[in-house]
C-alpha positions in Angstrom: 92.0 95.1 85.4 91.4 98.6 84.5 93.2 99.9 87.4 97.0 99.8 87.5 98.7 97.1 89.5 99.4 97.8 93.3 103.0 99.0 93.2 102.8 100.7 96.6 103.9 97.7 98.7 106.5 96.5 96.2 108.6 99.6 95.4 110.8 102.3 97.1 110.1 105.7 95.8 111.7 109.0 96.5 110.2 112.5 96.0 107.0 111.1 94.7 104.7 113.3 92.7 101.0 113.9 93.7 99.6 110.9 92.1 102.2 108.5 93.7 102.1 110.0 97.1 98.4 110.0 97.3 96.6 106.9 99.0 95.4 104.5 96.1 91.9 102.8 96.1 92.1 100.0 98.9 95.0 101.7 100.7 94.0 102.7 104.2 96.1 104.6 106.7 96.7 103.3 110.4 98.7 105.5 112.3 100.6 108.9 112.1 103.7 109.9 113.9 105.0 113.3 113.9 108.5 114.7 114.7 110.3 112.1 112.9 113.9 113.2 111.5 115.3 111.7 108.5 118.7 111.1 109.8 120.5 110.5 106.5 119.3 113.7 104.9 121.9 116.3 104.8 119.6 118.9 106.1 118.3 116.7 108.9 114.7 117.2 107.7 112.1 116.8 110.3 108.9 115.1 109.1 105.9 112.9 109.7 105.3 109.0 109.4 102.2 107.8 107.9 101.6 104.0 108.0 99.2 102.5 105.7 98.2 98.8 105.0 100.8 98.7 102.1 103.8 101.1 102.7 105.4 103.5 105.1 105.3 107.2 103.9 107.5 109.7 105.4 107.3 113.4 104.4 109.0 116.6 105.5 106.9 119.0 107.5 106.0 122.0 105.5 107.4 120.4 102.3 105.5 117.3 101.3 107.4 117.3 97.9 110.4 115.9 99.8 108.9 112.5 100.6 109.9 108.8 100.8 107.6 105.8 100.1 108.7 102.4 101.3 106.6 99.5 100.4 106.5 96.8 103.1 107.3 94.0 100.6 110.7 95.6 99.9 111.8 95.7 103.5 114.6 93.1 104.1 115.7 94.1 107.7 114.8 96.5 110.4 117.2 97.3 113.4 117.9 100.0 116.0 120.9 102.3 116.1 121.8 103.7 119.5 123.8 107.0 119.6 124.5 109.7 122.4 122.8 113.0 122.1 125.2 115.8 121.2 123.0 118.5 122.7 121.7 116.8 125.8 123.8 117.4 129.0 123.0 114.2 130.4 124.2 112.3 127.4 120.8 110.8 126.6 121.0 107.7 124.4 118.9 108.1 121.2 117.4 105.0 119.5 116.8 105.3 115.7 115.1 102.9 113.3 117.2 101.6 110.6 115.3 100.1 107.5 117.1 98.2 104.7 115.1 97.6 101.6 115.6 95.8 98.3 113.7 97.4 95.3 114.4 95.5 91.9 118.0 96.0 91.5 118.4 98.7 94.1 119.2 98.5 97.8 118.4 101.3 100.3 119.1 102.1 103.8 117.0 104.6 105.8 117.6 105.8 109.3 114.8 107.7 111.1 114.8 109.1 114.7 111.9 110.4 116.9 112.8 113.7 118.2 109.6 114.4 120.1 109.4 114.6 124.0 107.5 111.4 124.1 110.1 108.9 122.7 108.2 106.2 120.6 109.8 102.9 119.6 109.6 103.2 115.9 110.9 99.6 115.3 108.0 98.2 117.6 105.5 100.2 115.6 106.8 99.0 112.2 107.1 95.4 113.3 103.4 95.5 114.3 102.3 96.7 111.1 104.6 94.2 109.1 102.9 91.4 111.0 99.4 92.6 110.0 100.8 93.0 106.3 102.0 89.3 106.3 98.6 88.2 107.5 97.0 89.8 104.5 99.1 88.0 101.8 96.0 86.2 100.5 94.4 89.3 99.7 97.2 90.3 97.4 99.3 87.2 96.3 98.6 84.2 93.9 99.1 81.2 96.2 99.4 77.5 94.7 99.3 74.4 97.0 98.7 76.5 99.9 97.9 74.2 102.9 95.6 76.6 104.8 93.2 77.5 102.2 90.5 75.0 103.0 89.5 73.2 106.2 89.2 69.6 104.9 87.6 68.4 108.0 84.5 70.7 107.5 84.9 70.5 103.4 84.8 74.2 103.2 86.9 77.3 102.3 88.9 78.9 105.2 87.5 82.3 104.5 89.4 85.6 105.3 88.2 88.4 107.4 85.6 90.4 105.4 85.4 87.5 102.6 82.1 86.6 101.3 81.5 83.7 99.1 79.6 84.6 95.8 79.1 81.4 94.1 80.4 77.8 94.1 80.8 75.5 91.0 81.2 71.9 91.2 83.0 69.7 88.7 85.4 72.4 87.3 88.7 71.2 86.0 92.0 73.2 86.5 94.1 72.5 83.3 97.9 72.8 83.3 100.9 71.0 81.7 100.6 68.2 84.0 97.0 67.3 83.1 93.5 67.8 84.0 92.3 68.0 87.7 88.7 67.9 88.9 87.8 70.2 91.6 85.6 73.0 92.9 85.6 76.6 91.8 84.7 79.2 94.3 84.2 83.0 93.6 84.3 85.3 96.4 84.3 89.2 96.8 88.2 88.9 97.2 89.6 86.3 95.0 89.1 83.1 92.8 89.7 79.8 94.6 90.0 76.4 93.1 90.1 73.3 95.4 91.0 69.6 94.1 88.7 66.9 95.1 91.2 64.3 94.7 94.4 65.9 96.2 94.2 67.7 99.6 97.4 69.8 98.7 96.4 70.8 95.2 94.6 74.1 95.3 94.8 77.6 93.9 94.0 81.0 95.1 94.0 84.1 92.8 93.2 87.5 94.1 91.3 89.9 91.8 93.9 92.4 92.0 96.5 90.2 90.6 94.2 89.5 87.4 95.0 91.2 84.1 92.4 89.8 82.0 89.5 87.1 82.2 88.6 85.5 78.8 87.1 82.5 77.1 89.4 81.0 74.5 89.3 78.1 72.2 91.4 75.0 72.6 92.1 72.1 70.3 91.6 69.4 73.1 89.0 71.1 75.4 86.9 73.2 72.8 86.5 76.1 75.3 88.4 77.2 78.5 88.2 80.0 80.7 91.7 81.7 81.1 93.1 84.0 83.8 96.0 85.9 82.7 98.1 87.4 85.7 99.8 90.8 85.5 103.3 90.8 84.1 105.0 92.0 87.3 103.6 88.8 89.0 104.9 86.5 86.3 102.3 86.8 83.6 101.1 83.3 84.2 98.0 81.7 82.8 95.4 79.7 84.8 93.0 77.7 82.9 89.6 76.2 84.0 87.3 73.9 82.0 83.9 72.2 82.1 82.2 70.4 79.3 78.9 72.2 79.8 79.3 75.3 77.7 76.3 77.2 79.2 77.9 76.7 82.7 81.3 77.9 81.3 79.5 81.1 79.9 77.8 81.6 83.4 81.2 81.3 85.2 82.7 83.8 82.9 79.9 86.3 83.4 80.0 85.9 87.3 83.9 86.4 87.1 83.6 89.5 85.0 81.0 91.0 87.2 83.0 90.2 90.4 86.1 91.7 89.2 84.3 94.9 88.2 82.8 95.3 91.6 86.1 94.6 93.1 87.7 97.4 91.2 85.3 99.9 92.6 86.2 98.9 96.2 89.1 96.8 96.6 90.3 95.4 99.8 94.0 94.9 100.0 94.5 93.3 103.5 93.2 93.0 107.0 91.3 95.9 108.1 94.0 97.3 110.3 91.9 100.0 111.8 89.4 97.5 113.0 92.2 95.2 114.2 94.0 97.9 116.3 91.0 99.4 118.2 91.7 96.8 120.9 94.6 97.2 123.3 96.3 93.9 123.1 97.9 93.6 119.7 99.0 89.8 120.0 95.2 88.9 121.1 94.2 90.6 117.9 96.5 88.6 115.8 95.3 85.3 117.1 91.6 86.5 116.7 92.3 87.1 112.9 93.6 83.6 112.5 90.6 82.2 114.5 88.1 84.2 112.7 89.2 83.4 109.1 86.4 80.8 108.8 83.7 82.8 110.2 81.7 84.3 107.6 80.5 87.8 108.4 76.7 88.1 108.5 76.6 91.8 107.6 78.9 94.3 106.2 79.3 97.4 108.6 78.8 100.8 107.3 82.2 102.2 106.3 83.6 104.7 108.6 85.5 107.9 107.7 89.3 107.6 108.2 90.2 110.7 109.8 94.0 110.1 109.1 93.1 109.5 105.4 91.2 112.9 105.2 93.8 114.8 106.9 96.6 113.4 104.6 94.5 114.1 101.5 94.2 117.8 102.5 98.0 117.8 103.1 98.6 116.5 99.6 96.2 118.9 98.0 97.9 121.9 99.9 101.5 121.2 98.8 100.7 119.8 95.3 98.6 122.5 93.6 99.4 120.9 90.2 100.4 117.5 89.0 104.0 118.1 89.3 105.6 115.2 87.5 108.9 114.4 89.5 111.2 111.9 88.2 110.9 109.5 91.1 112.9 106.8 89.5 116.1 109.0 89.3 118.7 107.6 91.6 121.1 110.5 91.1 121.6 113.4 93.4 119.7 113.6 96.7 118.3 110.0 96.4 121.9 108.4 96.2 122.3 109.2 99.9 119.9 106.2 100.6 121.6 103.8 98.5 123.7 101.1 100.1 127.5 101.1 99.5 127.6 98.0 97.5 125.1 99.5 95.0 126.7 102.8 94.9 130.1 101.2 94.1 128.4 99.2 91.3 126.8 102.3 89.9 130.1 104.4 90.3 132.3 101.9 88.3 130.3 102.7 85.3 131.6 106.2 85.0 134.9 105.8 86.8 137.7 108.2 85.4 141.0 106.3 84.5 144.2 107.4 82.7 144.9 106.1 79.1 148.3 105.4 78.2 147.4 105.2 74.7 145.9 108.7 74.5 148.0 110.2 77.2 144.9 111.8 79.2 142.0 110.9 81.5 138.9 109.2 80.0 136.0 107.5 81.2 136.6 103.9 82.1 135.6 101.5 79.0 133.3 98.5 79.1 134.9 95.1 79.6 136.6 93.6 76.4 136.4 97.2 74.8 139.9 98.6 73.9 141.0 102.1 72.7 142.5 100.3 69.6 139.2 98.5 68.9 137.3 101.9 68.8 139.5 103.2 65.9 139.0 100.1 63.8 136.4 100.4 60.8 134.7 97.3 59.9 134.6 96.6 56.1 
């Protein structure tokens, strides 16, 4: 796909530049909470929470360049930390939200506290959003042998909210190392779905957002195949489909290419959380989503303007006059305060200062199996 892959839910980034802090296509904001203190910041910065369908953004009020982007997929634990207020004469107990995250090889811990007069339960707010994020996995992730893709009693696809079937092709084989499996290929506005006609548990769903390239390629055994290549971050796998009817293969390729192009223009990366949260009862809405998966929407409503999105866009433009390229992958300095101790120690061991008996002075600790003597030897 021409658009870069969706990293927002899979990375933790600190002090993002304008491009990274801005909402990408398909990213929608749900809620904004003000007067949120970054309790691990040495300055005790006061900022704002912005919950989107992909991540939690915190930014300092009056200084948007001090920001944190926490992808929901990186969150491994949330908890509450209770402390007594140091300024309240009644010793009021303050509840903070602790978030532990794992991003690639890095582990982080963030602590946020609501300091407004109206004490908001931050953990409950985040937990509700994470439930919605999990429900929307099929919009973003490749799934193989997923049991709830198809309703076998009705012999039809178990559709997602806002999903429309574009075309259905019978007699399409899925080719892998284990063989040739006959099935049905379904193209929707959100994904490619293949269902086996022989094995109920053999199926495949590939969201358009995961696909790097769609192409027709020659094969010594099957002449021509349609091959889907998945983006490297998600494993770089290939999924191949075959039919002996070359004209049908050409048509499928054309339909796939067009569908992916239209998806790029207006991607849908999860359940419409604004529509979901309009009602009061969250749990009823969660059940409603699961029950409505198989109901095809008859008409797409006009897209409403998201006022939170518009407000955040104005804030970004105000504080980022130019494209300031901040190194948001740098874990030194201020960013290190969010690293968990285990990772800090691992990093610090690299540059430990030790005393060298051979040289009689302090030196940087050498890598394992490297000695001072070996550094002086010259290979012939």
